[in-house]
C-alpha positions, 0 to 999 in steps of 0.5 A: 499499499502506497502512502498518500499525500497529505498536505503539511506532512512529509512521511519519512518511513513505513513504521509498522503495519497491521490488520486494518492498514499500514502506519507511516512515521510523518512529519511538519514543517516544525519537525513534529511527528505524527503517525499516518494511518492509511486504511485497507478500505475492505478492512474498516466501516467507514460510517462507524469509524467516522461516527465514533471518532466524531463522539469522542472529538465532541467536546473535546478529547476524553483523558486516555484516548489518542486524539486524532489530528485530522482524519479523511475517512471518506477519501481514497484511501481514508486517512488519519493523523494522530500524535507519533508516539515512539522513540528513534531514529528513523534513519537508524536501522532498526531505530523506531520503537513505538511506545505501546504496551505491546512493545512493553509486555516484558514489563508486566507483571511489575511495580506498574501493573496496577497503575497501567489497570486503573488507567485501562479502566478510567480510560474505557470509561471515558469513552462509555461516557461518550457512547463508544465502545472500543471494540478492538482493545489489545496491547498494540493498541495501548500506547504511553505518553511521554508522561507515562499516561495511557493513550487508547487508539484505533477504536471501531476497527477490526471485528466490526459490523460492516467490515468486508474483510477479517484478518487475523490479529491478536485482538480476537484473543481478548474478545469475548465470544458474542463479538467473535460470533456476531460482531452486528451486536456492536451497534446494539450497545453489546459493545460496552460489555465486550470492552469490559470483556477484553479490559478483564483479559488483558488486565488479567494478562498483565497481571499474571502474565498468561491469558485467564483462558485458553493459555496455551494456544492463545499463546502460541499465536500472540506477538511476543513483546516488542512484535506487532503481528504473527503470519500464517494464522486464520481466523476462525472466529467460531472456533476461538469462541468455542475454545472460550466457551469450553474453558472452565472459569479462570483461577489465580496462580497465587493468593492476593497479596493485600485487601485492595488486590483482593478487591480489584481482583473480585472486578476482574473476575466479573468482567471475566464472565462468558455470559454477557449479563453477568459481566458490568455494564459498562467500563464507567461501572468498572472504573467506579468499583476500583476506586470504591475498592481503593478508597475503602482500603486506603481510607479506613478513618474517613470510613470508620467516620462515615460508619459513625454517621450512619449509626447516628442516621439509623437512630434519627431515622425520620430525618433521613429520606431515599429515593431510586431512580425511575430509569432504574425501574425502567431497567428492573421492570423490562428485565425482570419482566422480559427476563425469563423470556428467552428461556421460555421461547426455547422451551416453547420452540423445542415442544413446537419442533417435536409437535411438527415432527409428529404431525408431519409424520401423521400426515405423511400417513394419511396423505399415503392412505389418501393417495390410495383410497380416493382423490378426495381423500387426498384433497383433505389431507392437502387441506389439513396440512395447509392449516397446520402449516398457516399454524405452524408459522404463526407460532414461529412468528409469536416466538419470534416476537419472543426473542426480539423483545427478550433481546431488544427491550432488554437490551434498552432497559439496561442502556437507559438505566445507565444516567450518562449514558444512552444507547450507541445508536439511540433507542427510539428506532429500535422501540419503532421497529419492535412496535411495528414487529408486534403490530403486524405479529397481531394482524397475521394471528388475528385469526388463530384462536390458539394463540390468544394467550400469546396475542395477550402478551404482545399487547401487553409488550406493546404497551410497555414499548409505549412507556418506554417511548413516553406516550402516556396517552398511548401507554394508557390505552394499550394497558388497558386493552392489554389488562382486559386481553389477560383478564381471566388468564391465569397471572403467576407472581412473575406476571403480577410483578410485571403488570404492577411495575407496568402500573407504576411506570404509568402513574410516574408518566402521568401523576394522578391520585388514581394512576398511584392508587392503581398502582398500590393496589396492583403491588399489593395484590403480589404474593410476597411468598412468591415474588422477589422481596427486594424488588416490590420493597423498591417498587413500593418505596418508588410510590411512597417517595413520588406520592410524599412529594405530590403531599409535600406540593399540597402542604401535607408536610406531616403526612408527607415526611411520615412516608419519606421516612418509610421509603427511606428505611426501604431504600438505606437497606437495598443501598447497602445491599448494592453500594456499586449502584451509580442509579441508586446513588443519584436518585438517593441524591435526589431524594435527600433533597427532596427531604431537605425541603420538606424538613424546611417546610415544617420549621426545622432547617438544622435537620435540613441541613443535615439531609442536604449535606449527605446529598452533597456527599451522594452528588460528590461521588457520582461525579467521580464517575461522571464528571462531565454529566451537566445536571449532576453538576447543576444539581451539585452546585445548588445542593452548596447554595442551598447549603450556604444560605441555611449556613448564613441563616444559622450564623456560620459565616465561615462555612457559607462563605466556603460553600457560596464560593464553590457554588459560584465556580460550579455556575460559572463552568455550567453557564459557560457550556451553556450561557442561556441556562436559566436555572443556573443563572437563578442560581448564580444570582442568588449566590453573587447576592449570598456573597455580597452579603459576606463582603458587606458584613466585613466592611467591603462596601465596594465589593458588595455593591458589585455583586449586588448590581451583578446579580440583579443585572442577571436577574433583569435580565431573566424577567426581561425574558420571562415578565411573569417567572415568579421564581426570578420576581421572587429572587429580584425581591430578595436581592433588593431586600439585601442590597438595602442593608448596604446604605443602611450600614452608612446610616442612609436609612431612607435609601434603605427604607425605598428598596425594602418597600419595593421588595415587599410590594413584590412578594405582597404580589407574589403573595396574592397571586400565588403559582404553582411552580414558583417559591411556596406561599409558605416560603413567600410569606416567611421572608416578608415576616423576616422582611417586615422586620428589617423595615419597622427597625429601618423605619424606627431609626429613621424616627419614623414611629407610626410606620414602624409600628405598622411594619411590626405588627404586620411581622408579628401577624406573619408570625403568628399565622406561620406558628399555628401552621407549624406550632413545633417550630422553634425559629418561627416561635422565636421570631414572633416573640422578637416582634413582639418585643419590639412593639413593646419597645415602641409603645 
């Protein structure tokens, strides 16, 4: 293959060749070195390679992935330029030594083994976070930069869907059986678990110097350290897959040296499972698991402290709140509801085959008799045979439908259950394809009475597809039809669980009292002794949590807290059993934040602050696994902001300043990515106001004024875009009130009174025209009561005794009303007493 001319580069020499093309050393005018890869057009899938490369490049190359300087995947030939990762002089024979793992295999196992394993896990996890599966992992595709950091290259090459030619390379020795047998699964999310398996093989090899399975056979065809290819072998992919399947589970040649290594080994053993669903879903999960092992072993003191916190939390369990993800419900629901379908379909297929073989023998005998008897008997036999064949086709169609839903819908569920990991090629087209298939099945079998049960199941599957698509109208209609079709048919515990899960999903998709009641009734009808007790408890806790949120929105705080407590107890137990679940961590943080809002509503700010601190820890842990997740980062910023406000209210200025600075930093980064994000702008304005408060209290009047003006500028822009937004108006009122304290510090009470009065007018309007989705009525009244106290004090200092008395009386009335609503609130009672004392002093 001749090296092409690439503008700006001069080809120096051929550096190596592989199954997909050749690599040349090239230089630019400044002497910079680059690797120019010239692809064999028959060995690559151009569109797939371009799409995956584009995903990695978008937003900046992930850490641990080889950046592509330039590429032309549509050219003839296709080419790609990457930085040169090698040493040596091309003028010296042999003078080039690539800095790849293949050229350093003889260094392993050794002191650098565990750092390499961790770096590989993080790099692959970063690729999965960008929705790219590597699919071609081997030592020759792992390079090291000058600092020793890992760089992965040659993704989406080799044994890929659509490749016209596949030569034997050692990448096949790292691939799982399902990839060897069917490379088309790459685009259906299987590629994630392929990488998990390949990582397990490579990690095991650098740890032990051996392949985990088929070592003798694989080592004979694997290139030795320092070489890249072994010539003369044919790629018998089914044969390799059979070899792997016949091997026992891998064993370690020696005992783990310490608890850290033992924990890492357990994760690698999971990665090496031959059954795909027994492996971790993605390398994000593996990398997070390795981090968790290291943290657990290395930070024992911190761990004990966390355990102490857990014990304290157990003693005060009514303060905690916890929830699991609706997305996890979708994953579990589809998975458990359909997990046994494949086995069921296989069993039915075997029975069908035996039945049809027997019937065909009988038909043959009948046909022989008919031929000898009369033409009329022959005609009847042919008609019977045609009828049976029609039934056989219909039945096989049903079995095929079952296989499709077992494979595709469960694969979708697993992918959608990962918060930051949508499917590789999108699930909407797949769901439409499934929908079309089941609708066609129902049409083709409309007259086959024997398949009534299977038709009812198909209707239920159509309802579940509508749920997965988020189509509430279609899901409601289809689920009703499916329930009617299943009426009168026997329902085991598994089917009852599935139906109850669908009811719950529909209630979450279209919340209403009736929908939640239907879901609870369906869950209660499941016999606990026959069901998966943990899953049943999880679904019930999810229902409790969402109903509690609706209660809180209606102002039923006591009932909401009681139900949140019940959900919390369940989720704490489940989370303890699944500490590696990113989904549970994510929704756990969401539940903590919801609970904090309820606790604030019932007048226990200290408890709310404690619960928010727990949410902060959960969000920080999640961000270690998904550092680029915008939603998570916004939640973390909001949590820091809420904690800063709570700290300021309790007089902890130091904590408030630290938390507020972190919130401002996070929000600034988010707005740099999405400048028009209203939520981030609103939060930033509030934190700038809080920061200005702190600067004012330290005597930094000029800096405080600048911060107030910046915050007010943000809010005025938001109000101009949405004049009726009650959240923006509420924040404006609070900032005017806060800013009023600046002139007050200089004795300018008239200006303070003017700004505070403007803020009071806005709060009064918000209270009179209260809107759902904005600040709660209690929140507005509480702020108004505090503001009126400040206004009364300013009027008193301005020698306006009558107006001051009126302001204090209004404030006292607000506090009286709040105390009646929350008689156990120390905050409200103390504020009422203060106002009464001020009134008494004015007499």
